[in-house]
C-alpha positions in Angstrom: -9.4 -16.3 -25.2 -10.3 -13.5 -22.9 -13.2 -15.6 -21.5 -11.0 -18.6 -20.9 -8.4 -16.4 -18.9 -11.4 -15.0 -17.0 -12.6 -18.5 -16.1 -9.1 -19.7 -15.1 -8.7 -16.7 -12.7 -12.1 -17.4 -11.1 -11.4 -21.1 -10.6 -8.0 -20.3 -9.1 -9.5 -17.7 -6.8 -12.2 -20.1 -5.7 -9.7 -22.8 -5.0 -7.9 -20.4 -2.7 -11.0 -19.5 -0.6 -11.0 -21.6 2.6 -14.1 -23.6 3.5 -16.3 -22.0 6.2 -15.0 -24.4 8.8 -11.4 -23.4 8.1 -12.0 -19.8 7.1 -9.5 -17.2 8.5 -10.5 -13.7 9.5 -11.2 -11.4 6.6 -8.5 -8.7 5.9 -7.9 -6.5 8.9 -7.3 -3.2 7.0 -9.7 -1.9 4.4 -8.9 1.6 3.2 -7.9 4.3 0.8 -4.8 6.3 -0.2 -5.4 10.0 0.7 -2.8 11.6 -1.6 -1.5 15.2 -1.6 1.4 15.1 0.7 3.6 13.8 -2.1 2.7 16.5 -4.6 5.2 19.1 -5.9 8.9 19.6 -5.6 10.8 19.3 -2.3 10.8 23.0 -1.7 7.1 23.4 -2.4 4.9 25.5 -0.2 2.3 23.8 2.0 -1.2 24.7 1.0 0.0 25.9 -2.5 2.0 23.0 -3.9 1.0 20.1 -1.7 -1.5 19.3 1.0 -2.6 16.7 3.5 -6.2 15.4 3.9 -8.7 17.6 5.8 -10.6 16.5 8.8 -13.8 16.5 6.6 -12.3 14.2 4.1 -10.9 11.8 6.7 -14.3 11.8 8.4 -16.1 10.9 5.2 -14.0 7.7 4.7 -14.3 6.7 8.3 -18.1 7.0 8.0 -18.0 4.7 5.0 -16.5 2.0 7.2 -12.9 2.2 6.0 -10.3 1.3 8.6 -6.9 2.5 7.2 -5.4 5.5 5.4 -2.3 5.1 3.3 -0.7 8.5 3.8 1.9 9.5 1.1 4.6 12.1 1.7 7.9 13.1 0.2 11.1 11.8 1.8 13.1 14.9 0.7 10.6 17.3 2.3 10.6 15.4 5.6 14.4 15.0 5.6 15.9 17.8 3.6 19.5 16.6 4.0 20.4 12.9 4.0 21.6 11.8 7.4 20.2 15.0 8.9 17.3 15.8 11.2 13.7 15.6 10.1 12.1 18.9 9.3 10.1 19.9 12.3 7.4 21.7 10.4 6.8 18.9 8.0 6.9 16.3 10.7 4.3 18.2 12.7 2.0 18.3 9.6 2.3 14.5 9.3 1.8 14.0 13.0 -1.2 16.3 13.0 -2.7 14.4 10.1 -2.0 11.1 11.8 -3.8 12.4 14.9 -6.9 13.3 12.8 -7.0 9.8 11.3 -6.5 8.0 14.5 -9.2 10.0 16.2 -11.6 8.7 13.6 -10.5 5.2 14.6 -8.6 4.4 11.4 -5.0 3.1 11.2 -2.3 4.9 9.2 0.2 3.5 6.8 3.1 5.9 6.5 4.2 6.0 2.9 7.4 7.7 1.6 6.2 8.1 -1.9 9.5 8.2 -3.7 9.7 5.3 -6.0 13.0 4.2 -4.7 14.7 7.6 -5.1 15.9 10.5 -3.1 15.6 13.5 -5.4 17.0 11.9 -8.6 19.4 9.5 -6.9 18.4 5.8 -6.6 18.4 4.2 -3.2 21.7 2.2 -2.8 23.6 4.8 -4.8 25.7 7.5 -3.1 24.6 9.8 -1.5 21.3 7.9 -1.1 23.1 4.8 0.2 21.5 1.9 2.0 22.9 3.5 5.2 21.2 6.8 4.4 17.9 5.0 3.8 18.3 3.1 7.1 19.0 6.4 8.9 15.9 8.0 7.5 13.8 5.1 8.8 15.5 5.1 12.2 14.6 8.8 12.6 11.0 8.3 11.4 10.4 5.1 13.4 11.5 6.8 16.7 8.7 9.4 16.2 5.9 6.7 15.8 7.4 3.8 17.6 4.9 1.3 19.1 1.9 3.6 18.6 -1.3 1.7 18.1 -2.5 1.7 14.5 0.7 3.0 12.9 2.2 0.9 10.1 5.5 1.6 8.3 5.5 1.2 4.5 9.2 1.2 3.5 8.9 2.8 0.1 6.3 3.4 -2.6 7.0 1.4 -5.8 10.8 1.1 -6.2 11.7 0.6 -9.8 14.7 0.3 -12.1 16.6 -1.2 -9.2 17.7 -4.8 -9.1 15.7 -7.0 -6.8 18.8 -8.1 -5.0 19.9 -4.5 -4.5 16.5 -3.5 -3.3 16.4 -6.4 -0.8 19.7 -5.2 0.7 18.2 -1.7 1.2 15.0 -3.0 2.6 16.7 -5.2 5.1 18.9 -2.3 6.2 15.8 -0.2 6.9 14.1 -3.0 8.8 17.2 -3.5 11.0 17.3 0.2 11.8 13.6 0.3 12.6 14.0 -2.6 15.1 17.2 -1.2 16.4 15.5 1.9 17.8 12.9 -0.3 19.5 10.0 0.2 17.1 7.8 -3.0 17.0 5.3 -1.6 14.4 4.1 -3.7 11.5 6.4 -3.1 8.4 5.2 -3.4 4.8 7.9 -4.4 2.3 7.4 -3.8 -1.4 9.4 -5.4 -4.2 11.1 -3.7 -7.2 9.5 -3.2 -10.6 6.8 -1.0 -9.1 5.9 -3.9 -6.8 3.4 -5.2 -9.4 1.4 -8.2 -8.5 1.3 -9.1 -12.2 5.1 -9.4 -12.4 5.8 -10.7 -8.8 7.2 -14.0 -9.9 8.8 -12.8 -13.1 12.5 -11.8 -13.4 12.0 -8.2 -14.5 15.3 -6.8 -13.2 17.9 -8.6 -11.1 15.7 -11.5 -10.1 12.0 -12.1 -9.5 10.5 -10.5 -6.4 8.8 -13.7 -5.6 12.2 -15.4 -5.2 14.5 -12.6 -4.1 12.2 -11.0 -1.6 11.9 -14.2 0.4 15.2 -13.0 1.7 13.5 -10.3 3.9 14.9 -10.6 7.4 13.0 -9.1 10.4 14.1 -10.0 13.9 10.4 -9.8 15.0 9.0 -11.5 11.9 6.3 -8.8 11.9 6.1 -7.7 8.3 4.0 -8.3 5.2 4.7 -7.8 1.4 3.0 -4.8 -0.3 2.0 -5.2 -3.9 0.1 -3.0 -6.3 -2.2 -3.9 -9.2 -4.2 -1.8 -11.6 -6.8 -3.0 -14.1 -5.8 -1.2 -17.3 -4.1 -2.7 -20.3 -0.5 -2.4 -19.0 -1.2 -2.5 -15.2 0.1 1.1 -14.9 -3.0 2.8 -13.6 -2.7 5.5 -16.3 -5.7 4.5 -18.5 -9.4 5.0 -17.9 -10.4 1.6 -19.3 -9.9 -1.9 -18.0 -8.7 -4.2 -20.8 -6.4 -5.7 -18.2 -9.1 -6.6 -15.7 -8.9 -10.4 -16.3 -5.1 -10.2 -16.0 -5.4 -8.2 -12.7 -7.7 -10.8 -11.2 -5.3 -13.5 -12.2 -2.4 -11.6 -10.7 -4.1 -11.2 -7.3 -5.0 -14.9 -7.4 -1.4 -15.7 -8.2 0.1 -13.6 -5.4 -2.5 -15.2 -3.1 -1.2 -18.6 -4.0 2.4 -17.4 -3.5 1.7 -16.0 -0.1 0.0 -19.2 1.0 2.8 -21.4 -0.5 5.4 -19.5 1.4 3.5 -18.9 4.6 3.7 -15.1 4.1 1.2 -12.3 4.3 0.4 -9.5 1.9 -1.2 -6.0 1.6 -2.6 -4.6 -1.6 -1.4 -1.0 -1.2 -2.6 0.4 -4.5 -5.3 -0.7 -6.9 -8.0 1.3 -8.8 -10.1 1.6 -11.8 -12.8 3.7 -13.5 -16.5 3.1 -13.2 -17.3 1.2 -16.4 -18.6 -2.4 -16.4 -15.4 -4.2 -17.0 -13.6 -2.2 -14.2 -16.3 -2.7 -11.7 -16.5 -6.4 -12.4 -12.7 -6.8 -12.0 -12.8 -4.8 -8.7 -15.6 -7.0 -7.4 -13.6 -10.2 -8.2 -10.4 -8.8 -6.6 -12.4 -7.9 -3.4 -13.8 -11.5 -3.3 -10.3 -13.0 -3.5 -9.0 -10.7 -0.7 -12.0 -11.2 1.5 -11.9 -15.0 1.1 -8.2 -15.2 2.0 -7.7 -13.2 5.2 -5.0 -15.7 6.2 -2.9 -14.4 3.3 -4.0 -10.8 3.0 -3.8 -8.3 5.8 -5.7 -5.7 3.9 -6.0 -3.2 1.0 -6.0 0.5 0.2 -7.7 1.9 -2.9 -6.0 4.5 -5.1 -7.1 7.2 -4.6 -8.6 10.2 -3.0 -7.4 13.5 -1.6 -8.7 17.0 -1.2 -7.1 18.3 -4.4 -8.1 15.4 -6.7 -10.2 16.7 -9.7 -13.7 15.5 -10.0 -13.1 14.3 -13.5 -10.2 11.9 -12.5 -11.6 8.4 -13.5 -10.3 6.6 -10.4 -11.1 9.3 -7.9 -13.4 8.5 -4.9 -12.9 11.8 -3.2 -16.3 13.3 -2.2 -17.4 16.1 -4.5 -20.7 17.7 -5.1 -22.8 15.1 -6.9 -23.6 11.4 -6.5 -21.3 9.0 -4.8 -18.8 7.3 -7.0 -19.7 3.7 -8.0 -16.2 2.6 -6.9 -16.9 4.2 -3.4 -20.1 2.2 -3.0 -18.2 -0.9 -3.9 -15.4 0.0 -1.4 -18.0 0.5 1.4 -19.7 -2.8 0.6 -16.3 -4.6 0.7 -15.4 -2.9 3.9 -18.7 -4.0 5.5 -18.2 -7.5 4.3 -14.8 -7.7 5.8 -15.9 -6.2 9.1 -15.5 -8.2 12.3 -12.9 -9.4 14.6 -9.3 -9.3 13.4 -6.8 -11.7 14.9 -4.2 -11.7 12.1 -2.5 -8.5 13.3 -1.6 -8.5 17.0 0.9 -6.5 19.0 4.2 -8.4 18.9 4.5 -10.9 21.7 0.8 -11.2 22.3 
């Protein structure tokens, strides 16, 4: 049964790969999540409870040919009071980190890593109303508006919120970003952890694949962000990859959905350990993404970061010792995808 599912996924992925004569550019963004800025409680101390990536770490991934860093941070830490000003010290840390990444020639995906909540209040519920969420994005967008290589990820993995309610919040944020004049590319997740495996299933309040077609952007300059892990329940919490076949099928399925609806996607999180099944699954996912650059703008592996322990199975952070097998695969995929990129252009060009 497992072999048959595996074959089905391969055939579907192959059918989605354009012929050489019609092939679109490969994904523009090939990168990694550099986590640490989302660690700890809102009142945590920088350097003790949370951190941002060092110049050395950023340089390592740039040298490997990666072209984007997804940069997580905490909404509450950046905006301590809803509707209030952004914290100057935290904003400076983020800007300084963005500067380091951009100097290495990589793009940055700004990622409020809050799972659809402010503290313990769900977005759309007072006081974390849709208006409060939109206010936050207006303030952040002003700080990075129209800067080359800066992407806005609306929210990491909203969950336990109805798809219809999340759509309303997402559209409010998009309106506020455009209202302040920011023309940056926006990445829009779905609810239910934005899982690729459940994208077209009615998990809560409608299927993302149906409801999120209601995204409205005056500039039509957005893509959908999905996540997919290879473990048994697609959670990214297990070191083995019994779910590898399902993950390959899920990415192929979202690829077909993107093409059918003339949309574009970004695989914001995916990761696995270094065993045979995991590496095989990762290889097949890269092949689908690389072969369908008309649908996929890019990907960012989870994860790395200066404080990640060496024994974390998914970790590709450089430590003393041999390079991680997943990192070698990442570098190979980035090299295969390298070249001109016409899929993402400044708006109006």
